[in-house]
Backbone as ProteinMPNN parsed JSONL, in Angstrom:
{"seq_chain_A": "VQLQASGGGLVQAGGSLRLSCLASGDTFVTSTTAWFRQAPGKTREFVVSRRRGGSINYASSVKGRFTISRDNVKNTMYLQMNSLKPEDTAVYFCAASHSSLISSAVADTNEYDYWGQGTLVTVSS", "coords_chain_A": {"N_chain_A": [[5.595, 12.381, -10.443], [2.895, 12.74, -7.467], [1.896, 11.452, -4.738], [-1.402, 10.694, -2.79], [-2.051, 9.507, 0.075], [-4.735, 7.766, 1.856], [-7.411, 7.571, 4.042], [-6.998, 6.473, 6.589], [-7.466, 5.089, 10.334], [-9.23, 4.334, 13.273], [-9.426, 1.66, 14.198], [-11.742, -1.655, 15.809], [-9.78, -4.661, 16.477], [-10.704, -7.091, 13.524], [-11.674, -5.548, 12.709], [-12.716, -3.623, 9.154], [-11.044, -1.556, 6.595], [-10.6, 0.542, 3.928], [-8.008, 1.956, 2.456], [-7.353, 4.626, 0.647], [-5.168, 5.692, -2.976], [-3.859, 8.114, -4.476], [-3.018, 9.361, -7.735], [-0.749, 11.571, -9.183], [0.435, 13.623, -12.431], [2.375, 12.718, -13.823], [1.614, 9.695, -14.223], [1.703, 7.787, -15.967], [4.668, 7.402, -16.507], [4.879, 5.156, -14.159], [5.836, 2.076, -13.318], [4.936, -0.457, -11.635], [3.194, -0.485, -8.204], [2.815, -0.041, -5.355], [2.374, -0.831, -1.526], [2.912, -0.05, 2.051], [3.629, -0.168, 5.368], [4.477, 1.589, 8.008], [5.018, 0.293, 11.755], [5.023, 2.023, 15.318], [8.821, 2.185, 15.97], [9.886, 0.467, 14.598], [10.51, -0.713, 11.091], [10.031, 0.029, 7.626], [7.89, -1.659, 6.256], [7.098, -4.194, 3.484], [3.877, -4.423, 1.925], [2.356, -4.765, 0.228], [2.787, -5.542, -3.116], [1.037, -4.414, -6.917], [1.858, -4.799, -10.517], [1.818, -3.047, -13.068], [0.176, -4.562, -15.587], [-0.826, -6.419, -14.422], [-0.023, -8.027, -11.909], [0.478, -9.639, -8.981], [1.826, -9.068, -5.738], [1.709, -10.225, -2.289], [2.745, -9.349, 1.217], [3.112, -12.359, 3.318], [1.732, -12.112, 5.798], [-0.649, -10.299, 5.224], [-1.909, -11.502, 3.36], [-4.549, -13.133, 2.261], [-6.389, -11.279, 3.593], [-6.081, -8.625, 2.948], [-6.689, -6.904, 0.233], [-5.373, -5.655, -2.749], [-6.457, -3.056, -5.726], [-7.164, -0.954, -8.003], [-7.993, 2.004, -9.932], [-8.077, 3.158, -12.889], [-9.24, 5.143, -14.303], [-9.813, 7.032, -12.653], [-7.319, 7.273, -11.409], [-6.776, 5.966, -9.147], [-5.246, 4.058, -6.502], [-5.501, 1.564, -4.006], [-6.038, 0.113, -0.893], [-7.566, -2.898, 0.235], [-8.559, -3.22, 3.657], [-9.13, -6.533, 5.458], [-10.333, -8.514, 8.436], [-9.241, -7.346, 10.445], [-6.033, -6.743, 12.354], [-4.45, -6.492, 15.826], [-1.64, -5.955, 15.526], [-1.622, -4.641, 12.837], [-1.378, -2.019, 12.691], [-0.182, 0.775, 11.855], [1.655, 3.052, 9.69], [0.793, 3.416, 6.903], [1.506, 3.497, 4.167], [1.47, 4.922, 0.592], [3.152, 3.433, -2.677], [5.78, 4.437, -5.693], [7.014, 2.832, -8.726], [9.223, 3.356, -11.435], [10.038, 1.23, -12.699], [9.665, -2.077, -13.522], [9.215, -4.172, -11.394], [10.471, -7.292, -10.323], [9.233, -9.859, -8.516], [11.101, -10.459, -6.352], [12.199, -8.195, -5.972], [10.224, -6.161, -4.959], [9.719, -5.411, -2.703], [11.779, -3.903, -1.295], [12.625, -0.659, -0.434], [14.303, 0.839, -0.92], [14.025, 0.527, -4.374], [11.821, 1.823, -5.017], [10.206, 5.425, -6.35], [8.381, 7.531, -5.85], [6.829, 8.34, -3.294], [3.861, 8.825, -1.229], [2.617, 10.243, 1.233], [1.949, 8.703, 4.519], [-0.615, 7.564, 5.987], [-2.751, 6.923, 8.92], [-2.845, 3.395, 10.884], [-4.769, 2.698, 13.193], [-5.424, -0.477, 14.65], [-7.645, -1.362, 16.819], [-7.275, -3.803, 20.168]], "CA_chain_A": [[4.421, 11.916, -9.566], [2.201, 12.875, -5.998], [0.786, 10.814, -4.148], [-1.218, 11.333, -1.705], [-2.675, 8.389, 0.584], [-6.077, 8.606, 2.494], [-8.31, 6.595, 4.478], [-6.293, 5.369, 7.594], [-8.015, 5.998, 11.311], [-9.164, 3.929, 14.611], [-10.989, 0.658, 13.683], [-11.237, -2.556, 16.164], [-10.288, -5.685, 15.216], [-12.139, -8.149, 12.644], [-12.618, -4.533, 11.658], [-12.401, -3.529, 7.719], [-11.16, 0.388, 6.2], [-10.344, 0.977, 2.777], [-7.511, 2.694, 1.924], [-6.794, 5.154, -1.302], [-3.904, 6.464, -2.661], [-4.806, 9.486, -5.461], [-2.077, 9.379, -8.263], [-1.381, 12.417, -9.48], [1.684, 14.038, -12.653], [2.433, 11.908, -15.46], [1.463, 8.73, -13.865], [2.231, 6.314, -16.862], [5.935, 6.881, -16.146], [4.782, 4.464, -12.718], [5.607, 0.321, -13.606], [4.897, -1.142, -10.638], [2.514, 0.401, -7.178], [2.609, -0.811, -3.243], [1.851, -0.508, -0.029], [3.914, -0.366, 2.582], [3.497, 0.394, 6.728], [5.799, 1.116, 9.564], [4.862, 0.382, 13.365], [5.9, 2.615, 16.317], [10.256, 1.726, 16.102], [10.459, -0.59, 13.344], [11.923, 0.209, 9.671], [8.902, 0.05, 6.467], [7.899, -3.222, 6.282], [6.314, -4.505, 2.147], [2.671, -5.29, 2.188], [2.124, -6.201, -1.32], [2.789, -4.677, -4.4], [0.865, -4.316, -7.947], [2.978, -3.931, -11.361], [0.98, -3.423, -14.383], [-0.228, -5.783, -16.885], [-1.797, -7.217, -13.154], [1.306, -9.195, -11.228], [0.356, -9.218, -7.338], [2.975, -10.284, -4.67], [1.165, -10.007, -0.938], [3.53, -10.163, 2.043], [2.828, -13.729, 4.078], [0.82, -11.187, 6.915], [-1.745, -9.331, 5.509], [-2.375, -12.363, 2.613], [-6.226, -13.246, 2.178], [-7.095, -10.566, 4.22], [-6.178, -7.169, 2.189], [-6.352, -6.94, -1.572], [-5.311, -4.314, -3.614], [-6.888, -2.944, -6.828], [-6.797, 0.298, -8.994], [-9.451, 2.916, -10.896], [-7.348, 3.705, -13.79], [-10.155, 6.985, -14.093], [-9.527, 7.969, -11.221], [-6.281, 7.241, -10.834], [-6.553, 6.09, -7.591], [-5.012, 2.627, -6.226], [-6.776, 1.627, -3.39], [-5.976, -1.832, -0.031], [-9.033, -3.539, 1.518], [-8.217, -4.839, 4.468], [-10.111, -6.65, 6.34], [-10.027, -9.039, 9.648], [-8.176, -6.253, 10.957], [-5.513, -7.202, 13.907], [-3.804, -4.909, 15.951], [-0.316, -5.691, 14.814], [-1.784, -3.762, 11.301], [-1.106, -0.816, 13.431], [0.729, 1.376, 11.274], [1.374, 4.503, 8.777], [0.564, 3.172, 5.581], [2.668, 4.783, 2.469], [1.332, 4.374, -1.833], [4.768, 4.355, -3.436], [5.348, 3.592, -7.244], [8.266, 2.62, -9.189], [9.53, 3.561, -12.422], [10.696, -0.525, -13.26], [8.785, -3.415, -13.214], [9.699, -5.084, -10.526], [10.385, -8.994, -10.609], [8.687, -10.492, -7.17], [12.483, -10.534, -5.222], [12.862, -6.773, -5.722], [9.362, -5.416, -4.715], [9.52, -5.431, -1.259], [13.13, -3.471, -1.341], [12.15, 0.252, -0.335], [14.922, 0.998, -2.74], [13.133, 0.418, -5.55], [10.132, 2.964, -4.782], [10.876, 6.475, -6.976], [7.399, 8.548, -5.319], [6.523, 8.166, -1.849], [2.922, 9.245, -0.141], [2.847, 10.873, 3.024], [1.733, 8.135, 4.697], [-2.298, 7.325, 6.936], [-2.317, 5.715, 10.327], [-4.536, 3.449, 10.511], [-4.871, 2.171, 14.434], [-6.353, -1.325, 14.856], [-7.572, -1.775, 18.893], [-7.846, -4.662, 20.867]], "C_chain_A": [[4.162, 11.967, -8.118], [1.831, 11.674, -6.26], [0.342, 10.71, -3.107], [-2.246, 9.775, -1.074], [-3.497, 8.901, 1.659], [-6.98, 7.368, 2.897], [-7.977, 5.748, 5.814], [-7.607, 6.008, 8.812], [-7.902, 4.166, 12.294], [-10.659, 2.895, 13.918], [-11.015, -0.813, 14.919], [-11.161, -3.836, 15.253], [-10.992, -6.415, 15.443], [-12.174, -6.733, 12.071], [-12.78, -4.503, 10.478], [-12.37, -1.713, 7.788], [-10.581, -0.482, 4.925], [-9.532, 2.104, 2.794], [-6.831, 2.963, 0.676], [-5.445, 5.994, -1.731], [-4.286, 7.324, -4.067], [-3.259, 9.904, -6.638], [-2.0, 10.731, -9.082], [0.111, 13.329, -10.767], [0.986, 12.683, -13.762], [2.821, 10.185, -14.687], [1.857, 7.194, -14.64], [3.821, 6.496, -16.813], [6.257, 5.89, -15.254], [4.661, 3.132, -13.658], [5.017, -0.55, -12.461], [4.413, -0.181, -9.191], [2.499, -0.498, -6.585], [2.277, 0.377, -2.614], [2.201, -1.081, 1.013], [3.801, 0.384, 3.633], [4.639, 0.248, 7.131], [5.063, 1.653, 10.277], [5.486, 1.377, 13.351], [7.567, 1.581, 16.426], [10.659, 0.911, 15.509], [10.668, -0.01, 11.834], [10.196, -0.652, 8.474], [8.945, -1.561, 5.633], [7.141, -3.006, 4.888], [5.097, -4.835, 2.952], [2.142, -5.889, 1.26], [2.186, -4.764, -2.684], [1.859, -5.119, -6.018], [1.485, -3.758, -9.637], [1.695, -4.076, -12.938], [1.018, -3.683, -15.264], [-0.808, -6.726, -15.75], [-0.79, -8.164, -12.26], [1.03, -8.755, -10.243], [1.039, -10.031, -6.623], [1.727, -9.716, -2.803], [2.172, -10.784, 0.299], [2.651, -11.586, 2.85], [1.403, -13.512, 5.071], [-0.271, -10.777, 6.453], [-2.25, -10.543, 3.93], [-3.248, -13.249, 2.594], [-7.067, -12.711, 3.135], [-7.165, -8.808, 3.362], [-6.095, -7.917, 0.398], [-6.172, -5.393, -2.193], [-5.883, -3.839, -4.989], [-6.695, -1.33, -7.188], [-7.949, 1.021, -9.903], [-8.787, 3.212, -11.555], [-7.641, 4.857, -14.296], [-10.029, 7.485, -13.124], [-7.738, 8.169, -11.127], [-5.494, 7.093, -9.463], [-6.113, 4.002, -7.143], [-5.826, 2.081, -5.153], [-5.785, 0.371, -2.14], [-7.345, -2.245, 0.382], [-8.324, -3.831, 2.419], [-9.486, -4.699, 5.671], [-9.834, -7.531, 7.133], [-8.865, -8.534, 10.11], [-7.311, -7.167, 12.317], [-4.842, -6.093, 14.406], [-2.61, -5.147, 15.785], [-0.255, -5.244, 13.109], [-1.475, -2.353, 11.356], [-0.099, -0.069, 12.703], [0.388, 2.345, 10.813], [1.82, 3.252, 7.912], [0.914, 3.997, 4.237], [2.22, 3.904, 1.367], [2.985, 5.056, -1.866], [4.81, 3.652, -4.954], [7.127, 3.78, -7.59], [8.824, 2.831, -11.018], [9.845, 1.732, -13.45], [9.278, -1.211, -12.525], [9.175, -4.775, -13.049], [9.562, -6.753, -10.398], [9.853, -9.079, -8.934], [10.24, -10.538, -6.398], [12.347, -9.259, -4.934], [11.616, -5.877, -5.152], [9.365, -5.055, -3.47], [10.771, -4.091, -0.489], [12.271, -1.99, -1.305], [12.899, 0.927, -1.647], [14.049, 1.325, -3.971], [12.099, 1.797, -5.781], [10.285, 4.728, -5.508], [9.728, 7.533, -6.34], [6.798, 7.388, -4.238], [4.963, 9.397, -1.551], [3.253, 9.887, 0.82], [1.986, 9.806, 4.115], [0.28, 8.221, 5.688], [-1.89, 6.566, 7.681], [-3.301, 5.326, 10.934], [-4.068, 2.134, 12.161], [-5.888, 1.432, 14.418], [-6.317, -1.721, 16.881], [-7.653, -3.609, 19.079], [-8.758, -4.834, 21.126]], "O_chain_A": [[4.963, 11.386, -7.386], [1.557, 11.021, -7.267], [1.133, 10.605, -2.17], [-3.01, 9.153, -1.811], [-3.314, 9.945, 2.285], [-7.201, 6.39, 2.183], [-8.488, 4.665, 6.102], [-8.41, 6.908, 8.567], [-7.087, 3.252, 12.17], [-11.813, 3.039, 13.515], [-9.84, -1.18, 14.926], [-11.725, -4.179, 14.214], [-11.675, -6.719, 16.421], [-12.684, -6.625, 10.956], [-13.152, -5.641, 10.191], [-13.034, -0.901, 8.433], [-10.24, -1.664, 4.871], [-10.027, 3.195, 3.076], [-6.145, 2.265, -0.07], [-4.825, 6.762, -0.996], [-5.262, 6.866, -4.661], [-2.491, 10.775, -6.228], [-3.025, 11.095, -9.658], [1.005, 13.77, -10.045], [-0.041, 12.135, -14.162], [3.928, 9.65, -14.629], [2.145, 6.076, -14.212], [4.355, 5.449, -17.18], [7.422, 5.498, -15.181], [3.782, 2.976, -14.506], [4.574, -1.613, -12.899], [5.111, 0.807, -8.962], [2.252, -1.645, -6.958], [2.054, 1.576, -2.785], [2.022, -2.282, 1.214], [3.814, 1.595, 3.412], [5.526, -0.584, 6.936], [4.49, 2.736, 10.148], [6.182, 1.87, 12.464], [7.532, 0.436, 16.877], [11.787, 0.465, 15.722], [10.986, 1.16, 11.623], [9.578, -1.683, 8.743], [9.66, -2.197, 4.859], [6.538, -1.939, 4.771], [5.044, -5.297, 4.091], [1.624, -7.005, 1.197], [1.765, -3.627, -2.898], [2.04, -6.299, -6.316], [1.552, -2.564, -9.93], [1.065, -4.984, -13.48], [1.835, -3.196, -16.045], [-1.267, -7.806, -16.121], [-1.258, -9.288, -12.076], [1.155, -7.536, -10.124], [1.044, -11.262, -6.658], [1.152, -8.631, -2.716], [2.402, -11.982, 0.464], [1.421, -11.565, 2.8], [0.422, -14.248, 5.172], [-1.169, -10.824, 7.294], [-3.271, -10.071, 3.43], [-2.847, -14.364, 2.926], [-8.109, -13.22, 3.547], [-8.147, -8.069, 3.285], [-5.661, -8.897, -0.208], [-6.794, -4.344, -2.021], [-5.568, -4.8, -5.69], [-5.991, -0.628, -6.462], [-8.741, 0.322, -10.535], [-8.259, 4.128, -10.924], [-6.785, 5.634, -14.719], [-10.249, 8.681, -12.932], [-7.151, 9.196, -10.786], [-4.489, 7.552, -8.921], [-6.724, 3.01, -7.539], [-7.031, 2.129, -5.399], [-4.827, -0.207, -2.655], [-8.063, -1.438, 0.974], [-7.418, -4.647, 2.248], [-10.179, -3.882, 6.277], [-8.674, -7.824, 6.843], [-7.762, -9.075, 10.183], [-7.833, -8.009, 13.047], [-4.624, -5.035, 13.815], [-2.115, -4.034, 15.96], [0.69, -5.397, 12.335], [-1.33, -1.613, 10.383], [1.045, -0.378, 13.037], [-0.709, 2.85, 11.05], [2.728, 2.436, 8.064], [0.45, 4.961, 3.628], [2.419, 2.705, 1.173], [3.625, 6.052, -1.528], [4.154, 2.683, -5.336], [8.036, 4.433, -7.078], [8.438, 1.87, -11.684], [9.785, 1.455, -14.648], [8.442, -1.022, -11.641], [9.37, -5.794, -13.711], [8.457, -7.295, -10.395], [10.23, -8.164, -8.201], [9.881, -10.887, -5.274], [12.346, -8.952, -3.742], [11.971, -4.742, -4.835], [8.751, -4.0, -3.311], [10.597, -3.533, 0.594], [11.276, -1.953, -2.028], [12.503, 1.33, -2.741], [13.537, 2.398, -4.291], [11.877, 2.488, -6.776], [10.655, 5.374, -4.528], [10.233, 8.655, -6.292], [6.481, 6.201, -4.308], [5.083, 10.615, -1.675], [4.434, 9.997, 1.151], [1.103, 10.488, 4.635], [0.233, 9.335, 6.209], [-1.015, 5.714, 7.525], [-4.252, 5.945, 11.412], [-3.35, 1.134, 12.152], [-7.029, 1.869, 14.274], [-5.496, -2.096, 17.719], [-8.025, -4.424, 18.234], [-9.022, -5.794, 21.85]]}, "name": "protein", "num_of_chains": 1, "seq": "VQLQASGGGLVQAGGSLRLSCLASGDTFVTSTTAWFRQAPGKTREFVVSRRRGGSINYASSVKGRFTISRDNVKNTMYLQMNSLKPEDTAVYFCAASHSSLISSAVADTNEYDYWGQGTLVTVSS"}
């Protein structure tokens, strides 16, 4: 499975961006997909996950502002980000796991088998 993230850029606080993650290869082997982010000097942070079947978990810091979705025909996962804040500035990564992860496990980077290359989001104040 290969993942390719795109859509990052520079946006003012309060603005919106939509990230995309195109999956190729044996995508049927993945059961959970997710977005993580990593700000400069910080560890990689969970943003949102979606389990095959529809169960979604959001980090509290983005709940109500970010929305995960997918287009199965295009094999693409999206992250719609609204009301962006400077603290959302980070490199955003998409990830996929073979496992159908339970809620307590979705934030653990070790649970994911595949990672995209990351796309930079910069939110100016």
